[in-house]
N, C-alpha and C positions, 0 to 999 in steps of 0.2 A: 802585946800578947802576954798571956800569963806565963809565969816561970816554968810551969809544967804543961805545955800545950798538948792538945789532943794528938795522939799518934795516928798517922794515916798510912794504911797499907794501900797499895795499888795492884789490882788484879787485871791481867791481860790475857784473855782467852786467845789461842792462836791455832790456826790450821793452815799449813803451807803459806806462811807469811814472810818468806825470805826477802821479798821486795820492800816491805815496810817495817818489819819488826825492829830493826836497828834504830831508825829514827824515832819510833815510838818509845823504846826503852831509854834512849839517850835523853829525850825530852823529860821523861820521868826522873832521870838522874840529875839533870841540870836545873834544880829547883832552888828558889831563894830560901826555902826551908826544906830540909831533906825528908823524903818519905821514910817511914819506919821500915818498909820493905817493899820490893817490887816483885810480884809473883807472876811469872809467865807460865800459863797452863797450856801445854802442847797436846793437842787432840789428834794423835795419829799422823802428824806431819811426815811427808815423804821427801821434803826438800831440805834446804839448809837452815831451817828455822832453829833447830837445836844447836847447830854449830855456831851460829851467829850469837845466840844468847849466851852460850858458854864462853865465847870470846869476850863478850861485854863483861861477864863476871870477872874475867882475868884483868881486863883493862880498868875496871872500877872497883877495886877491892874495898874502898871506903863505903860503898853503898851495898846494902843487902839486896842482891838480885838472886831470886830463887827460881830455879827451873823445875817444874813439876810436869809429869806426864799423866794424862788421863786417857788411857787406852781401852777402858772397859766398854764405852759406848761412844758412837760418833754423834756429835751434836753440840750446839752452843750451850744449852741449859745444863747438862751434866758437867760440861767443861767449866762453865761459870761457877756452878755450885762447888766444884772441887776447889776452885780458887778462893771463893768466899769462906768455905769451911776451913781452909788452911791458914787464912790470914789471922794475925795476932794483934793487929792495931785496934785502937778504940773505934776508928772509923775505917770502912773499907771502900776505897775508890774502885770503880769498875769502868774501864775504857776498852775500846776496840784496838786491834793490832795495827790499824792504820790511823789511830788517833795520835795527835801531837799536842799535848797539853801545854798551855802557856807557862812560862817560868814561875809565875806566882800561884799556880794552881793549888799546890798543897797548902800554901799559906792562906789562900781564900777559903779552902775547905775547913781549915782549922778555925778561922773566924766564924764561918757559918755555924759550925757545930759547937761553938762556945755557948750558943743558945741551947739549953738542955731540952727545949721543946721540939727541936729539929731531929727527926728520926732518919731523914734522907734528904738529899739535895741534888739538884741538877742545874745546868746552866746552858748558855747558848754555844753555838759552834761557829767556827770560822772555816770556810771551805778553801783550803790552802792551794788547791790545784784548779782554781777558777779565777778569772780576772776580777778586779775591784774587790779584793778580799775584805778590807775593812768596811766597805759599804755593805758587802754581803753579811758581815757579822751584825751590823746594825739592823738589817732587814730580818735576819734570823731571830734576833732578840725581840724585835717588835712582834713578829708573828707568834712566837712562843708565849709572849705575855697576853696576846689576844686570845689564844687557845686556852690559856689558864683561866682567863676571866670567864670564858664560856663554859668550861668543864666544871667549875665550881667545886663540887665535892671530891673530884678526882684530879690531883695534880700529878701529871705524868712525868716519870723519869725518862731520860734519853740515854740509851745504853752506851753511846760513845762518850758520854760525859756525865757521870753520876757517882754518888757516894752514899753509903748507908751505914748507920751506926751498927756496930756489931751486935748489940743487944736486940736491935730491931730485926736484923737478919735472922737471928736465932728464934725470934718470936714468930716469924712468918714462914720459916724454911720448910716445915713439914706440910704447909698448905699450898705452896707454889706448884704450878702445873709442870709436868715433865715434858709434855708436848712431843710424844714419840713420833708423830707424823710430821713434825716440823712445819706447822701451819699458823703458829701464833707469833705475836710480838712479845718476846720474853720480858722486855723492860716494862711494857704496859701491864703484863700479868703481875709483875712485882708491885707496880703502883697500885693496882686494884687490891691486892692483898694487904698492902700497907693501909689503904683507906678502910678496908674492912676491919682492921685491927685498931682503927682510929689513931694511926701513927702519922705524924705530920711530914709532908714533903715540902721543902722550901725551894723556891726558884731564886738562884743567886746569879745576878747579871755579871758579876766580876769573876765567876768561875768558868773560864773559857777554855775550850778545847778545839784544836784544829782537827779536821777530818777530810777525807777524800770525797769528792762529788762523783765518784765512779759509778754510783748507783744509777745516775741518769743516763748512763750508756746502755742500760738494759733495754731490750725491746719493749714496745708498748705492752705486750702480753706479760712479760716477766715483771715489768714495773707494776702492772695492775694486780698481779698476784701478791707482790710485796705490800702494796697499799692495802689490799684486802685482808692482810693479817690483822689490821685494826678490827674489822668487822667480825672476823672469826674469834678474836680474843674476847670481844664484848659478848658474842653469842655464847661462848663457853661459860661466861659468868652471868648470863641472863640480864645484861645491861641494855636497856632499850631507849635511854635518853637520846633524842636526836642531836642534842648539842655536843655529845661525845664524838659525833662524826666530823667535827670541825677539822681535825688533823687530816682526815682523808680528803676533804675538799681542798685544803691547802696543798697537799702533795700532788693531787691531780692538776691543780691550777698552775703550779710552777713547772711541771714537767716539760711541756713543749718549749718554753723559753729557755729553761736551764739546759735542755738537751741541745738546742740550737747553739747556745753559747759554748757549750762543751765541744761540740763538733767543730765549730770555727777555731776554737783554741787548739784542739788536737791537729787540725789541718795546718795551722800556722806553725806549730812545733815541728810537724813533719817537713814543711817547706824550709824552715830555718836550718834543719839538720840534713837536708838533702845534699847529695854529692855535688860539688861545684859551687856551693853557696858560701 
């Protein structure tokens, strides 16, 4: 690594995340190379999110953990934007409140952005609350590389595991969609604006984040609406290339099996913790 490596901020939007925010922030603290700052942006939480973050600030004074409230508007995009705008690092990581980044995540981001042509980067995810986690990581990586090969001109970021150079964010910020109706994929929208500005998105296999598979617990109707965010985001930007629908095909294809595995896993956990066992 160079003597003055790229500084990396980490932004975590949060809304009523008392169950996961501690693990998320601790993973960001316990890095092989420290983050420049960790910014938790609280969007009108009514649970213990704020209390937990403030407790972590006291427990880890060596790490800059910043708590920011975004109370003007309810929604992921204004909350994300508040965090990205507040960040002072050369590169801004953006993860979800249930993300658990690997200990080398900051270091891998620094390595990726040592290439000055990289404007943004994303990587695979490990589903930490599913069986066969490392196998799942390999499968996720393979699927993402296939999707990248099909999408060609559009290398999509994944909101649970992404980073963007601060200058790139400043270049696209005014153009990004606000999505007042909450019907788009905000990370896909970012990716499209980066492509329109001819800013390169890199896929970094070693930039790994854990995330929950809780999405597959959605009903078929809820899950279909979630996947349909791809189509609505493409429509907003007038993108008609059928190859861009590859992620939708993948998400629909894995849903039945993933839901069955998740159901069996939850049932086993329930039985293991049942009284008398």
